[in-house]
PAGU-109935 format. One record per residue (C-alpha): residue in three letters; z, y, x. Coordinates in pm, whole numbers, plus 50000, padded with zeros to 5 digits. Each point is the difference from the previous one (the first is absolute). Layout:
<recs>
ALAZYX
...
</recs>
This chain:
<recs>
MET189167587555854
THR501565034249980
HIS499575037049936
PRO500365024950286
ARG503195013049839
ARG501574965650051
ILE498524991550338
ASP503454997050160
ALA501114973949746
ALA496804980250053
GLN500435000650378
ARG503564987249969
ILE498704970449796
ALA497254993450253
ALA502544999450280
LYS501814970649840
ASP497294975150104
PRO501034987150344
GLN496334993450085
GLY498825034949906
ARG497264988349764
ILE500485025649721
GLN497535028649979
VAL500965031249807
VAL497195011249767
THR500285034149838
ASP498465013749682
PRO496425010850086
ASP500275029149754
PRO503675010350003
SER499365031349793
GLY498304980349721
PRO501624987149680
PRO502834975950092
THR498794963949981
ALA500574968750204
LEU496444988749925
ARG498485024450251
THR502114987650290
ALA499644963449906
ASN496374997650113
PRO500575008550367
SER503294980949996
TRP498314967449898
SER496955006050220
CYS501745002250339
VAL500294962350043
GLY500314987350355
GLY496994980450122
ASP501984968250066
ALA502435003649708
THR500384972349742
HIS502025022049764
HIS500505036949935
VAL503125016349857
VAL500135034849847
PHE503385016949964
GLN500665031649805
ASP502185025250177
ASP503074998349776
ILE501294965150080
LEU503014982550144
MET499494967050186
ALA502274970050019
ASP500924987550346
ASN497594975250160
PHE497205012049772
PHE497164997350250
ALA500824965250126
TYR500314988649641
ALA496715016349897
GLU498184981750283
GLU501244966449873
VAL499075009049642
ALA496455008650111
ALA499684966050164
ALA501424981849697
VAL497765016549737
PRO496865011650180
GLY497865006449690
GLU502385018949771
ALA501265035349946
VAL503685004250076
ALA502195027149844
PHE503195004750198
TYR501365023349731
GLU500285000449620
GLY501735028649824
TRP502614995649732
GLU497885020449754
GLY496934977049983
ARG498984970249791
ASN500274979350316
SER503695008550031
GLY500464971649751
VAL497994977050228
VAL502275008050294
ARG503104995949784
LEU498944965149886
GLY498934991050353
ALA503365009950142
LEU501964981649730
THR498004967950050
GLY500315001950379
ALA496315006550068
SER498915017650319
TRP496815013249844
ALA498605004949651
TYR496485007949883
ALA499565034049839
ILE499045003649637
ASP497335025349903
GLU501065035150088
HIS499115025650261
VAL500564983450339
PRO503325009350163
SER498555017750304
LEU502945016350177
ALA499674973350271
LEU496984977649942
MET498304974850228
LEU496424987849956
PRO497784976250194
ALA498085021150253
GLU496584995149841
ALA501355010049659
ALA501545031050156
ARG496675009650157
GLY498244998249663
TYR502415021549804
ALA498505034250080
ARG496544989949882
PHE501394986049676
ALA502085031249940
ALA496955022050056
GLU497954980049747
HIS502684992149740
GLY502975023050063
ASP498815027049759
GLY503245019550041
TRP502334971949890
PRO503454998450168
TYR500034982850337
ASP502114970249892
VAL497664994249702
VAL496895001250220
ILE501444974950243
GLN501014977449711
ARG496414999949875
TYR498694994550351
LEU502174969350057
LYS499084986649654
SER496325003750087
LEU500574978850314
GLY502174974349822
ILE502875007150242
PRO503444993949845
VAL502945023150065
ARG503314984550100
ILE503215020049997
GLY502854994450243
VAL503324988249860
PRO501965019050115
SER497975030750089
THR500255006450373
VAL498945036249949
ASP501775025149777
HIS499105034249867
ASP501685029250171
ASP501225025549749
VAL497825029850095
PRO497845022349777
SER496534986149932
LEU497035019850130
ALA497634979849778
GLY501535012649679
ASN502164969249936
SER503355017949989
THR499755000449621
HIS500714962850019
GLY503515008050119
TRP502234981150240
ARG498064970450139
ARG501354971150204
ALA499274963150049
THR500964975149731
PHE501634978050265
PHE500135010550366
GLY501154978950293
GLU499284986350344
ARG497924969050069
THR500074982150333
PRO496684988850153
ALA500834963349961
THR500175003849621
ALA496315009049962
THR498304975249767
GLY496854996649795
ASP501784987849688
CYS499625024849714
ALA501444999349648
THR498005008549691
PHE501385008749657
THR498365000049657
VAL502725020749827
VAL501505030150178
PRO502615022749835
PHE500155035450140
TYR501535033849914
GLN497725030150033
TYR499815035149850
GLY503194993349804
GLU498514970249817
SER500634962950050
LYS496784979850014
CYS498734965750090
ALA496764991150171
VAL498774967749840
ARG496934981650119
TYR497564987849735
GLY497144981250161
ALA498425022250263
HIS501625032349879
TRP503415016049973
GLU501585015649695
TYR502735026150048
LEU502214999849694
GLU503425012349903
THR502724976050112
HIS501474997449650
ARG496564988349881
TYR499824973650275
LEU503504987749912
LEU499014998549633
ARG497054977850088
GLU502284977450204
GLY502644997049730
LEU502535018850214
LEU500275034449842
ALA502864992449761
ARG502054985350287
SER499255030750213
ASP501095023949725
ALA503184979949941
GLY500794999950371
LEU499585037650026
ALA502225005649696
ALA502754978650156
ALA499765014750350
ASP502265027350135
ALA498195032849933
PRO499845021050318
ASP499905037849977
LEU496235002349987
PRO497555013549741
GLU499384974549728
ARG496284997150077
VAL500744994250370
ARG502524972849914
ARG497494981749780
GLN497045002650237
VAL502064989250303
TRP501434971149800
LEU496574988549883
THR498595000750354
ALA502844981050161
PHE500334975749707
ALA496304991550019
THR500264996850378
GLY502804974749952
ALA498014980649741
VAL496904998650221
PHE502094991050305
ASP501674971449813
GLY496564985549928
LEU499145001550371
SER503154987850172
ALA502904977049928
GLU502025015050286
ASP502255030349984
PRO498615029950193
ASP501795014750299
PRO502615024049850
ALA499345026350268
VAL496274999049924
THR500655002349626
ASP502185030750054
ALA497375016250220
VAL497064995749762
MET502065011449701
ASN501035030750200
SER496375010950007
LEU499184991749638
GLY501375031849844
PRO498575025250250
GLY496594983349970
GLY499885005749628
LEU501665034149994
CYS498905017950319
GLU497645022949809
GLU502695010549750
TYR503045004350225
THR500665015250339
GLY501114979150294
ALA503535013749971
GLU500164990549633
LEU498684965250073
LEU502604994150270
ASP502715003949737
MET498154977349757
ILE499194971450241
PRO503424982249988
LEU500095001849620
ILE496444986949969
ARG500614972450254
ARG503004986349808
LEU498085000649673
ALA496954984250161
LEU502034971850153
ASP501504991949660
ALA496545000849842
PHE498554977950274
ALA502654973449939
SER499505003149624
GLY496244995650038
ARG500454968550209
ALA502324984749742
ALA497715009449713
HIS497004984050167
ARG501884967650055
ALA501054999349635
VAL496565008249859
SER498154976350235
GLU501744971049823
GLU498705011149660
PRO496574990949860
ARG497395027450043
ALA497155008449768
GLY497655007550288
GLU496715018549979
PRO498095002449671
ASP497824970049932
GLU497364990249751
THR502445006649715
ALA499585037850043
GLU498635016349688
VAL499335034250156
VAL497535002050288
VAL499315031150207
THR496484999250140
GLY497285023150127
GLY500155031450209
ASP501585001650344
ARG501424965650074
GLU503165012450172
PHE500725025749729
ALA499494973849728
GLY502294975250174
GLN502665026750046
LEU499695009349632
ALA500454963849889
ARG503214997350204
LEU501325032449852
LEU499234987049651
ARG502024968650073
ASP502885022450111
ALA499785016249656
GLY500274966249826
VAL496304992949936
HIS498824964650079
ALA497045013050199
ALA497854986950282
HIS497225014250214
ALA496584983950029
GLU496985012550189
ARG497894987149710
LEU500834984649662
ASP500084962650040
ALA500444976349706
GLN501204971850222
ARG502665020650174
TYR501195020149700
PRO499114981049684
ASN502745017249798
VAL498935035950062
THR499985020849682
THR500205034950150
VAL498085016150286
VAL501055031550184
SER497045016450169
PRO500815026050270
GLY496355003050103
GLY497825030450049
PRO496295007749993
GLY499734991650369
ASP501314964349964
THR497214978550142
ALA502094969050078
TYR500614993149630
PRO497955023949787
LEU501355008349657
THR497014983649831
ASP500834967050170
LEU503715003549919
LEU499295005949632
ALA497574970849984
ASP502574976850159
ALA502735012949767
GLU497844991849700
LYS499394964650128
LEU503764995050037
GLY500705013149652
VAL502145028950125
ARG501545017849700
ARG501215032150166
LEU498675022650274
VAL501975028950149
HIS497745020950220
ILE501325026050243
GLY497755029949956
SER500245034750147
ALA500885035549907
ALA496585008150144
VAL498494994649653
TYR501455033949900
ARG498305017750287
GLY497845028249876
GLU502085004849686
PRO501775033549945
GLY503525005850133
GLY503244990549826
ASN501784967349938
HIS497444974049898
ALA501004974149742
GLU498374966149962
ASP498105009749685
LEU498135028750166
PRO496264996049940
LEU498274994650334
ASP496595016249972
ARG499765025850277
PRO497764996650309
LEU501534978150269
ASP499404993750368
ALA498754965650101
SER503434985750089
ALA501655011149676
LEU497034987449801
ALA500314965950168
ARG503664998649901
ARG499135008249641
GLN497244973849994
GLU502464974450135
GLU502415007649714
GLN497214997249746
ALA498854966650140
CYS503524986249948
LEU500225013549645
ASN496544986349914
TRP501004965950137
GLY503075000249778
ALA497935008849693
GLU497574971850075
THR502594973150076
GLY502825010349766
ALA502405003350294
ALA502475028950012
VAL499115026050265
GLN502335027150127
ILE499315026750260
LEU502685015750219
ARG498575032550132
ALA501855003550328
ALA500705032450182
GLU499285000850373
LEU501524967950136
VAL502565002850278
GLY501324971750216
PRO498704972850232
HIS496364990049936
ALA499395030549782
PRO496415013149990
LEU499265022350297
ASP498065026249806
GLY503045015049829
VAL501045035450092
LEU503344989050148
ALA498464972350212
GLY497335024150124
TRP502585025950094
MET502114973850176
LEU496994988750202
ASP499445036450094
ALA503645003550102
TRP500084968050205
THR496855010250187
ARG501065036350054
ARG497395015149770
PRO500885028549763
MET500754990749640
ARG497665018649765
LEU501745014149693
THR498505014849686
ASP501995025049796
GLY500734992049638
ARG499824962250005
ARG502674977549859
HIS500284963750103
GLN501414968849840
ILE500834968550193
LEU500944964949895
ASP502294980250228
HIS498834963950036
ARG503424987749885
ASP499885021349688
LEU496544985949927
ALA501414964750002
ASP502885009749773
ALA497625017649759
LEU497824968849988
ALA503074978649933
ALA501055023149715
VAL496524998149844
LEU499814962250039
ALA503404995849835
ARG498565012749670
PRO497144987449786
ALA496765017350093
SER499425029349767
THR499275033650160
ALA496754998850198
VAL500665027250260
TYR503105012750179
ASN500325027750258
VAL502404991250282
ALA501475022550272
SER503215002550202
ALA500185036950087
GLN497985031850030
PHE499835027350262
ASP498345033250054
GLU497735003550305
THR502665012250240
GLU502614974649889
PHE497474972150044
ALA499045011750348
GLU503685001650096
LEU500414963849886
ALA497224989950239
ALA501535020250284
LEU503494985449953
THR498924963849976
ALA497174999350254
ARG499805028450251
ARG499995037749978
THR496665015950081
ALA498235032949925
TRP499015009249644
GLU496765017049904
GLN499105015849667
THR496584989849868
PRO498195007949674
ALA499684972649740
GLN496644982950054
GLN499944975549712
PRO502114989449701
TYR503234981150053
ALA502084978549768
PRO502095021949765
VAL503564992249892
MET500474971649749
ASP502514998249719
THR502054968150050
GLY502185002149690
LEU498244972249810
ILE500954970850227
THR503615011850006
ALA500145003949622
GLU498504965749929
THR501444978450280
GLY503005019350131
TRP498535000550351
GLN500975028750225
PRO499325004750373
THR502954990150219
ALA498544996150349
ALA501035024850269
VAL496595015850056
HIS501045014350337
ASP500574964350123
GLY496694989149851
ALA498225028350180
ARG501664990450327
ALA498944963949946
LEU496425012349961
ALA500275020850318
GLN501404970850200
TRP497364976449866
LEU497245024050103
ALA501445003550350
CYS501244964950076
ASP498284974949774
THR496345009449974
HIS499214988750354
ASP497944969249913
THR496865021450001
LEU501375022850274
THR499915030449771
PRO500305002749622
ARG496935001049782
PRO498145033150032
ARG501475028749808
ARG498025014849717
ARG500495036749928
GLY499444995649631
PRO502215001249694
VAL502814975949930
ASP499084966049856
</recs>
């Protein structure tokens, strides 16, 4: 697939197949907005009548020797799977390739992310069905996101080659991806045809370095959580050893934040590797995958020339961290572990979105709260529960608030902390709104439902004698956040190439999901007294907020529109700080990016996210 401006490059790639099977497909609308999605449809549709598999190459690739003979053997070995012959050093799946290479695997299954589609092979029938799916469900999403959702809908797994037998040629992107900087394979090399095999590794913890931040993908049940690496190491009892190792290591001439994030990534990679293999990895392979670690995490911040100077320094630091992580895992694995929370938990998070509630319970444990998540309150499972945290909303039909309160009363719960919403202030005059503001102005239906939910909790407390506290949360930001917030709506517009609609004069407050957990922990650490707290991480004017969406999702056109209905005004958050000492500490830019990535890569179970509602913020 190519654009007429790069037809020569595409023809050179096509000429590499000794059997002449590659067809060059050009953009059907070369003067239109640059997007790979438009050219993908004809590229996947031109399947040969007797083909068993179909491969689509983008026009900016380099191929390893013997690629075509190897690809034929791969197709025969794994006839029903998608095969990615390339994975870039900047993706979540760079960590998958890194672990696969270190453990000696030839293939590894991808974790949830946009499908690496620089050189992708599908079974022929799957290839023939792509265009119809894209027409019905594409909705403007990026090409690699659409194909991810398509393969998920078919139940076709994606395996990634280790090493990649295709690399990214360093040429400017016509699809608008040059903002992602220098892009190459995590681990590139040649594979001989005889090495093709169906064996494929799978990992449940994957450290990776992306957008300047070290993270770990951790599988919980059927879903992945993407959390900061230092948080993962804390949960595994390894953080203190990591910090000590970094303090003792030779400090290369790198920015302090780069040193720490590189160290965390490589240390966690060593710890995970030690749990997978008792053998030492090939030193040449270890050098190669640590060479790509730094550029993968920093390619959007630094130029290629700058990264070339940094690579040797990062590699040496990463190798030290990798060895330190292996040693730390061996030491900690011999110590007794507390394990997951059990029936002794006194704080239970229940109600609302199940994944958000489970994530919140884990974040509370990180903050030192002995918390557990339950889909419903259960006396047999959690007989010691004294406190319930309810992150529900008026739309919670799986565990309605009335049922939750009735079950809490049966269990003798003595404290309820309910996560409310800044929406209750909607319709009130401008200014900073304190918790004691009388709420008596007309409200829209959503805000009224939020207020009624608060009142139901307070009434329950008066009837049962239990302490009830309300945390009125600003617009939540992070994975599993409600989709009807302004930022989520704008990000959905940006991802699907629709204009973001701005209204002059608005100010916005957001609450990072990590700050919410810390605020809850601060409230739970004190006896229940104050009934209502306002909680927010940061505030923005309209333009600043739109720029946050553009930087963390995708830049699209902006349109000015008149205000059509009330929106949540700014809250005063001084009370919770004065009484508990809590202050927001989360990097809200990272939280916004986590929301953008979740919307693009992790809402595929229903093919597209829940429908957007052009109403006010809940």
